[in-house]
MIVOKE-704847 format. One record per residue: residue in one letter; residue number from 0; x, y, z of N, C-alpha, C in turn. Coordinates in Angstrom, 3 decimals, decimal comma. Example, Ala and Ser with C-alpha at 12.3 -4.5 7.8 and 13.67 -1.06 7.14 Angstrom:
# MIVOKE-704847
+---------+-----+----------+----------+----------+----------+----------+----------+----------+----------+----------+
| residuo | num |    neast |   nnorth |      nup |   caeast |  canorth |     caup |    ceast |   cnorth |      cup |
+---------+-----+----------+----------+----------+----------+----------+----------+----------+----------+----------+
|       A |   0 |   13,190 |   -5,690 |    7,800 |   12,300 |   -4,500 |    7,800 |   13,200 |   -3,300 |    7,800 |
|       S |   1 |   12,850 |   -2,250 |    7,080 |   13,670 |   -1,060 |    7,140 |   12,900 |    0,030 |    7,870 |
+---------+-----+----------+----------+----------+----------+----------+----------+----------+----------+----------+
# end
This chain:
# MIVOKE-704847
+---------+-----+----------+----------+----------+----------+----------+----------+----------+----------+----------+
| residuo | num |    neast |   nnorth |      nup |   caeast |  canorth |     caup |    ceast |   cnorth |      cup |
+---------+-----+----------+----------+----------+----------+----------+----------+----------+----------+----------+
|       H |   0 |   11,350 |   15,440 |  -32,564 |   11,025 |   16,622 |  -32,029 |   10,657 |   16,224 |  -30,273 |
|       I |   1 |   11,109 |   16,803 |  -29,351 |   10,749 |   16,836 |  -27,846 |    9,792 |   17,788 |  -27,878 |
|       V |   2 |    8,330 |   17,761 |  -27,327 |    7,633 |   18,535 |  -26,793 |    7,789 |   18,970 |  -25,047 |
|       V |   3 |    8,380 |   19,884 |  -24,892 |    8,507 |   20,319 |  -23,405 |    6,933 |   21,037 |  -22,978 |
|       W |   4 |    6,330 |   21,090 |  -22,186 |    5,529 |   22,111 |  -21,448 |    5,087 |   21,331 |  -19,959 |
|       E |   5 |    5,047 |   22,353 |  -19,438 |    4,928 |   22,098 |  -18,026 |    3,467 |   23,062 |  -17,312 |
|       R |   6 |    3,089 |   22,455 |  -16,400 |    1,777 |   23,324 |  -15,957 |    2,150 |   24,198 |  -15,243 |
|       S |   7 |    1,846 |   25,334 |  -15,265 |    2,202 |   26,198 |  -13,868 |    1,798 |   27,799 |  -14,332 |
|       G |   8 |    1,892 |   28,500 |  -13,421 |    1,624 |   29,895 |  -13,986 |    2,665 |   30,486 |  -14,008 |
|       S |   9 |    2,260 |   31,799 |  -14,622 |    3,107 |   32,875 |  -15,224 |    3,290 |   33,990 |  -14,242 |
|       F |  10 |    4,136 |   34,642 |  -14,013 |    4,051 |   36,019 |  -13,806 |    3,025 |   37,042 |  -14,018 |
|       L |  11 |    3,042 |   38,025 |  -13,418 |    1,989 |   38,966 |  -14,258 |    3,080 |   39,943 |  -15,017 |
|       M |  12 |    4,178 |   39,904 |  -14,333 |    5,114 |   40,637 |  -15,152 |    6,745 |   40,256 |  -14,948 |
|       N |  13 |    7,646 |   40,458 |  -15,925 |    8,766 |   39,865 |  -15,555 |    9,634 |   40,657 |  -16,816 |
|       S |  14 |   11,120 |   40,602 |  -16,713 |   11,753 |   41,077 |  -17,476 |   13,465 |   40,249 |  -17,720 |
|       V |  15 |   14,105 |   40,255 |  -18,741 |   15,190 |   39,819 |  -18,855 |   16,149 |   40,498 |  -19,272 |
|       A |  16 |   17,258 |   40,615 |  -18,308 |   18,150 |   41,879 |  -18,921 |   19,686 |   40,998 |  -18,947 |
|       G |  17 |   20,749 |   42,072 |  -19,372 |   21,785 |   41,889 |  -19,941 |   21,629 |   41,214 |  -20,901 |
|       I |  18 |   21,163 |   41,925 |  -22,492 |   21,173 |   41,748 |  -23,535 |   22,118 |   42,961 |  -24,215 |
|       E |  19 |   23,154 |   42,522 |  -25,615 |   24,213 |   43,561 |  -26,061 |   22,953 |   43,648 |  -27,327 |
|       M |  20 |   22,766 |   44,731 |  -27,334 |   21,860 |   45,031 |  -28,796 |   22,541 |   45,504 |  -29,957 |
|       R |  21 |   22,115 |   44,598 |  -31,179 |   22,773 |   44,595 |  -32,352 |   21,679 |   44,729 |  -33,385 |
|       Q |  22 |   22,294 |   45,687 |  -33,928 |   21,094 |   46,204 |  -35,162 |   21,420 |   45,359 |  -36,627 |
|       E |  23 |   20,324 |   45,222 |  -37,313 |   20,803 |   44,549 |  -38,602 |   21,499 |   45,697 |  -39,691 |
|       S |  24 |   22,426 |   45,094 |  -40,547 |   23,196 |   45,834 |  -41,332 |   23,415 |   45,522 |  -42,448 |
|       G |  25 |   23,887 |   45,929 |  -43,597 |   24,366 |   45,094 |  -44,646 |   24,812 |   43,822 |  -44,655 |
|       K |  26 |   25,862 |   43,733 |  -43,805 |   26,167 |   42,398 |  -43,501 |   25,575 |   41,493 |  -42,478 |
|       V |  27 |   24,721 |   41,997 |  -41,549 |   24,138 |   41,121 |  -40,520 |   22,436 |   41,077 |  -40,996 |
|       S |  28 |   21,836 |   40,078 |  -40,972 |   20,477 |   40,045 |  -41,330 |   19,529 |   40,244 |  -40,186 |
|       N |  29 |   18,438 |   40,641 |  -40,095 |   17,593 |   40,541 |  -39,123 |   17,648 |   39,249 |  -38,409 |
|       L |  30 |   17,370 |   38,640 |  -38,562 |   17,564 |   37,372 |  -37,951 |   18,429 |   36,677 |  -37,157 |
|       A |  31 |   19,774 |   36,717 |  -37,987 |   20,876 |   36,755 |  -37,089 |   21,222 |   37,619 |  -36,111 |
|       A |  32 |   20,582 |   38,727 |  -36,262 |   20,969 |   40,142 |  -35,009 |   20,324 |   39,331 |  -34,108 |
|       C |  33 |   19,073 |   38,751 |  -34,077 |   18,390 |   38,653 |  -33,159 |   18,997 |   37,088 |  -32,572 |
|       A |  34 |   19,725 |   36,242 |  -33,711 |   20,129 |   35,106 |  -32,556 |   21,472 |   35,795 |  -32,005 |
|       Y |  35 |   22,151 |   36,202 |  -32,599 |   23,251 |   36,828 |  -31,998 |   22,991 |   37,823 |  -30,510 |
|       M |  36 |   22,022 |   38,311 |  -30,448 |   21,533 |   38,939 |  -29,139 |   21,772 |   37,705 |  -28,234 |
|       V |  37 |   20,632 |   36,951 |  -28,411 |   20,355 |   35,729 |  -27,489 |   21,545 |   34,677 |  -27,036 |
|       L |  38 |   22,273 |   34,089 |  -28,029 |   23,351 |   33,757 |  -27,877 |   24,640 |   34,683 |  -26,874 |
|       K |  39 |   24,971 |   35,952 |  -27,536 |   25,766 |   36,834 |  -26,678 |   25,451 |   36,635 |  -25,372 |
|       A |  40 |   23,889 |   36,835 |  -24,913 |   23,722 |   37,111 |  -23,643 |   23,744 |   35,849 |  -22,683 |
|       H |  41 |   24,151 |   34,689 |  -23,415 |   24,895 |   33,402 |  -22,533 |   26,090 |   33,459 |  -22,849 |
|       H |  42 |   26,842 |   34,311 |  -23,275 |   28,039 |   33,877 |  -23,052 |   28,725 |   33,548 |  -24,375 |
|       F |  43 |   27,847 |   32,996 |  -25,358 |   28,854 |   32,514 |  -26,444 |   29,402 |   33,334 |  -27,356 |
|       S |  44 |   30,539 |   33,140 |  -27,802 |   31,401 |   33,928 |  -28,812 |   30,729 |   33,749 |  -29,956 |
|       V |  45 |   30,123 |   34,430 |  -30,670 |   29,871 |   34,573 |  -32,030 |   29,908 |   35,638 |  -32,858 |
|       S |  46 |   30,014 |   35,733 |  -34,341 |   29,926 |   36,619 |  -35,360 |   28,479 |   36,681 |  -35,694 |
|       A |  47 |   27,828 |   37,850 |  -35,744 |   26,509 |   38,433 |  -36,291 |   26,952 |   38,081 |  -37,920 |
|       E |  48 |   27,929 |   38,335 |  -38,429 |   28,143 |   38,481 |  -39,645 |   28,265 |   36,705 |  -40,268 |
|       K |  49 |   29,270 |   35,965 |  -39,654 |   29,198 |   34,847 |  -40,130 |   27,821 |   33,931 |  -39,808 |
|       L |  50 |   26,724 |   34,473 |  -38,709 |   25,619 |   33,719 |  -38,830 |   24,772 |   33,995 |  -39,781 |
|       S |  51 |   25,139 |   35,495 |  -40,345 |   24,200 |   35,983 |  -41,538 |   24,503 |   35,092 |  -42,760 |
|       A |  52 |   25,965 |   34,936 |  -42,760 |   26,460 |   34,376 |  -44,054 |   25,796 |   32,922 |  -44,337 |
|       K |  53 |   25,510 |   32,350 |  -43,367 |   25,044 |   30,762 |  -43,403 |   23,490 |   30,835 |  -43,658 |
|       N |  54 |   22,880 |   31,913 |  -43,810 |   21,370 |   31,717 |  -44,037 |   20,720 |   30,679 |  -43,669 |
|       R |  55 |   20,845 |   30,415 |  -42,296 |   19,663 |   29,433 |  -41,632 |   18,882 |   29,994 |  -40,699 |
|       S |  56 |   17,919 |   29,216 |  -40,443 |   16,707 |   29,514 |  -39,425 |   17,268 |   30,062 |  -38,215 |
|       I |  57 |   16,264 |   31,123 |  -37,186 |   16,919 |   31,128 |  -36,190 |   17,146 |   30,074 |  -35,433 |
|       Y |  58 |   16,301 |   28,979 |  -35,272 |   16,249 |   27,789 |  -34,858 |   17,608 |   26,919 |  -35,124 |
|       E |  59 |   17,694 |   27,157 |  -36,236 |   19,135 |   26,296 |  -36,660 |   20,674 |   27,105 |  -35,914 |
|       M |  60 |   20,361 |   28,272 |  -36,008 |   21,742 |   29,430 |  -35,519 |   21,640 |   28,816 |  -34,033 |
|       L |  61 |   20,287 |   28,921 |  -33,272 |   20,922 |   28,483 |  -31,810 |   21,177 |   27,074 |  -31,541 |
|       Q |  62 |   20,763 |   26,183 |  -32,525 |   20,977 |   25,076 |  -32,293 |   22,580 |   24,725 |  -32,476 |
|       Q |  63 |   23,073 |   25,521 |  -33,129 |   24,565 |   25,342 |  -33,513 |   25,316 |   25,470 |  -32,233 |
|       Y |  64 |   25,035 |   26,519 |  -31,300 |   25,460 |   26,745 |  -29,927 |   25,274 |   26,074 |  -28,386 |
|       M |  65 |   23,564 |   25,990 |  -28,670 |   22,429 |   25,574 |  -27,272 |   22,487 |   24,544 |  -27,361 |
|       E |  66 |   22,032 |   23,581 |  -26,193 |   21,910 |   22,478 |  -25,842 |   20,492 |   22,006 |  -26,228 |
|       E |  67 |   19,507 |   23,074 |  -25,742 |   18,188 |   22,976 |  -26,109 |   17,102 |   23,909 |  -26,520 |
|       P |  68 |   17,381 |   24,415 |  -27,904 |   16,659 |   25,665 |  -28,289 |   15,551 |   24,702 |  -28,611 |
|       V |  69 |   14,430 |   25,897 |  -28,378 |   12,715 |   25,346 |  -28,254 |   11,980 |   25,822 |  -29,478 |
|       N |  70 |   11,540 |   25,017 |  -30,216 |   10,617 |   25,669 |  -31,524 |    9,340 |   25,756 |  -31,054 |
|       L |  71 |    8,765 |   27,075 |  -30,755 |    7,721 |   27,429 |  -30,045 |    6,480 |   27,640 |  -31,303 |
|       N |  72 |    6,759 |   27,284 |  -32,309 |    5,746 |   27,732 |  -33,753 |    4,233 |   27,226 |  -33,193 |
|       G |  73 |    3,349 |   28,078 |  -33,616 |    2,167 |   27,678 |  -33,487 |    1,640 |   27,907 |  -32,055 |
|       T |  74 |    2,318 |   28,480 |  -31,108 |    2,313 |   28,715 |  -29,491 |    1,635 |   30,194 |  -29,627 |
|       T |  75 |    0,937 |   30,588 |  -28,649 |    0,411 |   32,031 |  -28,802 |    1,368 |   32,897 |  -28,216 |
|       L |  76 |    1,208 |   34,361 |  -28,254 |    2,178 |   35,026 |  -27,571 |    2,113 |   35,010 |  -25,835 |
|       E |  77 |    0,895 |   34,650 |  -25,560 |    0,669 |   34,288 |  -24,025 |    1,403 |   33,224 |  -23,317 |
|       Q |  78 |    1,463 |   32,185 |  -24,359 |    2,336 |   30,834 |  -23,875 |    3,500 |   31,120 |  -23,970 |
|       A |  79 |    4,168 |   31,788 |  -25,067 |    5,403 |   32,159 |  -25,362 |    6,184 |   33,127 |  -24,146 |
|       L |  80 |    5,202 |   33,676 |  -23,729 |    5,631 |   34,742 |  -22,507 |    6,166 |   33,701 |  -21,408 |
|       Y |  81 |    5,278 |   32,911 |  -20,989 |    5,808 |   31,855 |  -19,924 |    7,409 |   31,411 |  -20,014 |
|       F |  82 |    7,904 |   31,762 |  -20,985 |    9,502 |   31,468 |  -21,376 |   10,270 |   32,408 |  -20,921 |
|       V |  83 |    9,575 |   33,592 |  -20,768 |   10,160 |   34,954 |  -20,301 |    9,985 |   34,904 |  -19,301 |
|       S |  84 |    8,820 |   34,736 |  -18,648 |    8,554 |   34,392 |  -17,275 |    9,654 |   33,526 |  -16,424 |
|       S |  85 |    9,913 |   32,718 |  -17,053 |   10,738 |   31,932 |  -16,205 |   12,658 |   32,274 |  -16,684 |
|       G |  86 |   12,395 |   33,455 |  -17,258 |   13,829 |   34,307 |  -17,337 |   14,608 |   34,052 |  -18,690 |
|       K |  87 |   14,048 |   33,512 |  -19,647 |   14,742 |   33,156 |  -20,986 |   13,973 |   33,895 |  -21,958 |
|       Y |  88 |   14,926 |   34,731 |  -23,149 |   14,310 |   35,357 |  -24,036 |   13,488 |   34,761 |  -25,224 |
|       V |  89 |   12,991 |   35,260 |  -26,041 |   11,927 |   34,797 |  -26,683 |   12,205 |   35,331 |  -28,104 |
|       I |  90 |   12,603 |   34,773 |  -29,281 |   12,502 |   35,213 |  -30,333 |   11,062 |   35,047 |  -31,186 |
|       G |  91 |   10,422 |   36,210 |  -31,623 |    9,405 |   36,417 |  -31,905 |    8,905 |   36,796 |  -33,498 |
|       M |  92 |    8,695 |   36,032 |  -34,635 |    8,919 |   36,461 |  -35,867 |    7,601 |   37,609 |  -35,868 |
|       T |  93 |    8,156 |   38,414 |  -36,866 |    7,206 |   39,688 |  -36,978 |    6,992 |   39,573 |  -38,546 |
|       G |  94 |    7,546 |   38,804 |  -39,593 |    7,459 |   38,817 |  -40,716 |    8,195 |   37,718 |  -41,679 |
|       K |  95 |    8,182 |   37,402 |  -42,599 |    8,671 |   36,421 |  -43,360 |   10,114 |   36,175 |  -42,832 |
|       S |  96 |   11,053 |   37,434 |  -43,004 |   12,393 |   37,606 |  -42,455 |   12,499 |   38,361 |  -41,465 |
|       T |  97 |   11,931 |   38,841 |  -40,720 |   12,178 |   39,665 |  -39,753 |   11,563 |   39,325 |  -38,161 |
|       A |  98 |   12,338 |   39,498 |  -37,400 |   12,080 |   38,963 |  -35,660 |   12,312 |   40,202 |  -34,764 |
|       V |  99 |   12,025 |   39,927 |  -33,343 |   12,111 |   40,759 |  -32,542 |   12,814 |   39,765 |  -31,151 |
|       V | 100 |   13,583 |   40,216 |  -30,433 |   13,946 |   39,759 |  -29,097 |   13,022 |   40,123 |  -27,840 |
|       I | 101 |   11,859 |   39,284 |  -27,307 |   11,111 |   39,371 |  -26,495 |   12,032 |   39,426 |  -25,185 |
|       S | 102 |   11,812 |   40,443 |  -24,420 |   12,859 |   40,582 |  -23,172 |   11,763 |   40,816 |  -21,720 |
|       G | 103 |   10,561 |   41,550 |  -21,903 |   10,062 |   41,592 |  -20,910 |    8,368 |   41,805 |  -21,468 |
|       Y | 104 |    7,414 |   41,689 |  -20,573 |    6,470 |   42,110 |  -20,622 |    5,323 |   42,620 |  -18,958 |
|       D | 105 |    4,264 |   43,018 |  -19,290 |    3,506 |   43,303 |  -17,689 |    2,398 |   42,896 |  -18,286 |
|       T | 106 |    1,153 |   43,281 |  -17,748 |   -0,804 |   42,728 |  -18,337 |   -0,498 |   43,441 |  -19,056 |
|       K | 107 |    0,089 |   44,679 |  -19,499 |   -0,754 |   45,343 |  -20,706 |    0,293 |   45,730 |  -21,894 |
|       N | 108 |    1,528 |   45,360 |  -21,739 |    2,463 |   45,448 |  -22,464 |    3,728 |   44,635 |  -22,920 |
|       V | 109 |    4,511 |   44,771 |  -23,976 |    5,774 |   43,587 |  -24,207 |    6,612 |   44,468 |  -24,837 |
|       T | 110 |    8,280 |   44,126 |  -24,186 |    8,934 |   44,995 |  -24,478 |    9,895 |   44,054 |  -24,976 |
|       Y | 111 |   10,555 |   44,591 |  -26,070 |   11,420 |   43,766 |  -27,050 |   12,470 |   44,543 |  -27,716 |
|       Y | 112 |   13,819 |   43,806 |  -28,123 |   14,470 |   44,699 |  -28,929 |   14,573 |   44,529 |  -29,987 |
|       N | 113 |   14,370 |   45,146 |  -31,258 |   13,960 |   45,316 |  -32,407 |   15,349 |   45,534 |  -33,108 |
|       P | 114 |   16,045 |   44,828 |  -34,040 |   17,215 |   44,749 |  -34,528 |   16,962 |   45,796 |  -36,269 |
|       Q | 115 |   15,764 |   45,775 |  -36,287 |   15,650 |   46,845 |  -37,731 |   15,846 |   48,362 |  -37,418 |
|       N | 116 |   15,569 |   48,762 |  -36,099 |   16,269 |   50,123 |  -35,412 |   17,175 |   50,192 |  -34,558 |
|       G | 117 |   17,651 |   49,141 |  -33,803 |   18,650 |   49,335 |  -32,636 |   18,395 |   49,197 |  -31,860 |
|       K | 118 |   16,480 |   49,557 |  -31,383 |   16,242 |   50,134 |  -30,069 |   15,619 |   49,291 |  -29,147 |
|       Q | 119 |   15,119 |   49,156 |  -27,998 |   14,278 |   48,596 |  -27,094 |   12,842 |   49,274 |  -27,100 |
|       E | 120 |   11,824 |   48,518 |  -27,454 |   10,634 |   49,154 |  -27,713 |    9,422 |   48,608 |  -26,786 |
|       T | 121 |    8,638 |   49,165 |  -26,128 |    7,389 |   48,711 |  -25,856 |    6,386 |   48,828 |  -26,238 |
|       V | 122 |    5,521 |   47,887 |  -26,113 |    3,883 |   48,034 |  -27,163 |    3,159 |   47,549 |  -26,586 |
|       S | 123 |    1,770 |   47,573 |  -26,935 |    0,657 |   46,701 |  -26,303 |    0,631 |   45,381 |  -26,507 |
|       R | 124 |    0,292 |   44,542 |  -25,711 |    0,247 |   42,884 |  -25,841 |   -0,866 |   42,939 |  -27,084 |
|       T | 125 |   -1,882 |   43,584 |  -27,025 |   -2,847 |   43,379 |  -28,159 |   -2,425 |   43,661 |  -29,565 |
|       Q | 126 |   -1,356 |   44,467 |  -29,574 |   -0,787 |   45,122 |  -31,078 |    0,404 |   43,801 |  -31,071 |
|       M | 127 |    1,208 |   43,570 |  -30,388 |    2,032 |   42,736 |  -30,334 |    1,377 |   41,167 |  -30,975 |
|       E | 128 |    0,072 |   40,746 |  -30,280 |   -0,557 |   39,840 |  -30,477 |   -0,931 |   39,420 |  -31,849 |
|       S | 129 |   -1,541 |   40,568 |  -32,437 |   -1,746 |   40,905 |  -33,775 |   -0,463 |   40,561 |  -34,685 |
|       V | 130 |    0,786 |   41,308 |  -34,462 |    2,076 |   41,313 |  -35,236 |    2,175 |   39,545 |  -35,206 |
|       F | 131 |    2,271 |   39,213 |  -34,220 |    2,760 |   37,699 |  -34,410 |    1,989 |   36,931 |  -35,270 |
|       Q | 132 |    0,429 |   37,090 |  -34,955 |   -0,282 |   36,473 |  -35,472 |   -0,231 |   36,287 |  -36,808 |
|       S | 133 |   -0,170 |   37,548 |  -37,647 |   -0,126 |   37,657 |  -38,938 |    1,299 |   37,297 |  -39,123 |
|       A | 134 |    2,131 |   37,121 |  -38,731 |    3,735 |   36,240 |  -39,095 |    3,473 |   34,619 |  -38,759 |
|       G | 135 |    2,181 |   34,051 |  -38,172 |    2,112 |   33,166 |  -38,185 |    2,564 |   32,125 |  -36,816 |
|       N | 136 |    2,420 |   33,122 |  -35,588 |    2,972 |   32,650 |  -34,331 |    4,033 |   31,647 |  -34,112 |
|       R | 137 |    5,271 |   32,679 |  -34,545 |    6,786 |   31,290 |  -34,545 |    7,344 |   32,174 |  -33,859 |
|       F | 138 |    7,731 |   31,289 |  -33,072 |    8,644 |   31,576 |  -31,521 |    9,573 |   30,851 |  -31,533 |
|       V | 139 |   10,781 |   31,193 |  -30,936 |   11,683 |   30,122 |  -30,783 |   12,349 |   30,618 |  -29,230 |
|       S | 140 |   12,631 |   29,763 |  -28,385 |   13,331 |   29,766 |  -26,947 |   14,023 |   29,125 |  -26,836 |
|       Y | 141 |   14,505 |   28,853 |  -25,780 |   15,359 |   27,428 |  -24,833 |   15,050 |   27,247 |  -23,799 |
|       L | 142 |   15,365 |   25,953 |  -23,424 |   15,565 |   25,555 |  -21,963 |   16,464 |   25,887 |  -20,875 |
|       K | 143 |   17,682 |   26,009 |  -21,571 |   18,847 |   26,295 |  -20,405 |   19,532 |   27,241 |  -21,399 |
+---------+-----+----------+----------+----------+----------+----------+----------+----------+----------+----------+
# end
């Protein structure tokens, strides 16, 4: 495992644009929908159905295509948002097999793509901190 951390500040707000929303369905798992959105945003030609069929973790799905996915398990939401501050999506686990793709934040709110309902949502940071903590503060992002 490589641990990468740099001492730096985050912007008070930032958002990452250019994602194609993918909703979970009978053939597409929630986790595969999240991985699909991040991979498609980086111009990887992937099939959400094929990602689902292999039944792997989000980290493993990203690792198949990206050079440097980063396992951020155990970090706080605040620490994970550093990656969003630097223009990268973060996938945050909201349950045992559910996640969202965090795409933006400001001092009070977090914005994410929710594959459960196919919508972009904005909720308070304190509410999302609670959701992510309940799910074990499990996040995945990438370096490049």
